N, C-alpha and C positions, 0 to 999 in steps of 0.2 A: 681436657678442656675443650669446649666448643669453639669453633671458629666463628668469628663475627662476619656477618655479611657486609659487603661493601655498601655504604649508603649511596643510593641512587636518588638524585633529585627528581621528583615527579615533574613531568613537563606541564606547562601551563595549558589551560583549555584553549582549543583552537577555535577562533571565530573567523579568521581569515588566513589564507595560505601565505606563509612568509617566503622569502626568497630561497632559503635553503630547501624547504619542502617543495617549492615549485620547481626547483632544479631536478628533483627526483620524479615528479609527476609529469612534467611537460613532455619528456620523450615518450612516455606511455600514451599520452593523448595524441601526440603527433603520429605515432604508429597506428593506433587503433581508430582514430577519428581524424584523418587528414582533412584539410580544408577542401571544399568542393571546387572543382575546376570551373564550373559555370554557376550562374545564378547570383543572388544577392549575397553580399558578405555576411558571414555569421557573426553572432555576438562573440566577444572575446572569451577564450576558454578559461582564463584565470578569473575574470569577473563572474562567469557562469558558475565556476566551482565555488567561489566565495558565496554567491547567492544560494547555491544548493546547501552549503554548510550552514548558512544563516537560517534557512527555512527548517532544516533538520534539527538544529539546536534549539530554535525558539518555538517551533510548532506553529508558526504563523501561516496564514493562508497565502497562496501564491500571489493573489492580487494585492496583498499588503507588503510585498517585497520592497524594501527601500530602493530609491532611484539609483543609488551608487552602484548597485549590482547589475544594472541594465534592465531591459524590458522583462516583465514577469513571465509573459508567455514564451519569450525566446529562451529564458533560462529554464523554464519547465520543459520545452521541446528538447533542449540540450540534455537535460536529465533523462528524458525518455530515450533519446538516441543512445546515450552512453549506457543505459541499462540494457538496451537491446544488443549493443556491441560488446558487452561484458567488460566494460572499462573498470568498474568498481572492484570486482574480485581481483583483477590484475593489480590495481593500485594497492589494495589491501595486502596482497601477497608480497609485493615489493617492500611495502612499509614494515610489515612484520619481519621480513628477512633483514632489513636494515636495523630494526629494533633488537633483533636477536643478537646482532653483533655488539650492541650496546649493553646487553643483558637487562633490557627494560621490560620484558614481558614476564609477569608472574602467573604461570599456568596453573598454580595450585588453587587460586581463588578467582572464580569468574561469576558473573551474574547476568541474568537476562531480564528484560522488561517487556511487557506486552500490554495491550489494551483490548477490551472486548467492546463490540458495538453491534448494532443491528445491520443485517445485510439487506439494506432497503430495496435494492433492485436486483436481488439474487435470482428471482424467477423460479425455475424448476429446481434449482440447486438448494433452495431453502427448505423445502418440505412443507407438509401441511401445517396449518395453524393449530397449535396444541389445544385451543379452546373449542375447536370443531369436533373433536373426538370421533371423526369419521362419519358424522351424520350427513346423510344425503339431503338434497333439497333445500328449501327455504324455511324460515321460521313460520310455523302455522299461525301463531298469535298475530303476526303482522300481515297476514293474508287478507285480501279484500273479499274473497269468496266466502259464502256461508259455510258453516261447519259440515253440513251434509255433502256439499259439493266438493269439499276438500278431501273427504274420504271416499268419494264415489269410485275412484280407481281401485279401491281395495275390496269393497263389497261386491259379491257376485251378482251379476245382472240376471234376474229371473228370465228364463226363456220358456215360453209356453207355446205349445203347438195345437192345443185344443181350444175350443170356444169357452170352456169353463174358467179359464184363467182370468 
């Protein structure tokens, strides 16, 4: 007879960090991103994390971040600083480790999501336009020069050294 798996209640969707989760995350932030000794005081770490979660969950633009999460540019700067310092992989590792103790990760089924979009400012990384097909120059039909002048570079120029030419 097959054993029944213990029923694990799924956790609710996280929109803001609760006190229990903050007790796990705060030491990581204190270690990897301590407050600066000089300068202006930073935005609150918990409010910034709540704002980052809000933007990631809703997909809203940073400048539409609700006021309760603090200044949008401060929260965005905090996100960039944490990404550069490797805060999120560390938080993820600690949370997965804690979740393993609860038996809450089902590694048999995972999914991934993605989005495709134009690389508007990709520059040389984007490659040639597929409609060009490697054609050099400009469009001859839109040129203001007469047809003969457009092809003058291709026709051989007669060179004559005698008076009969």
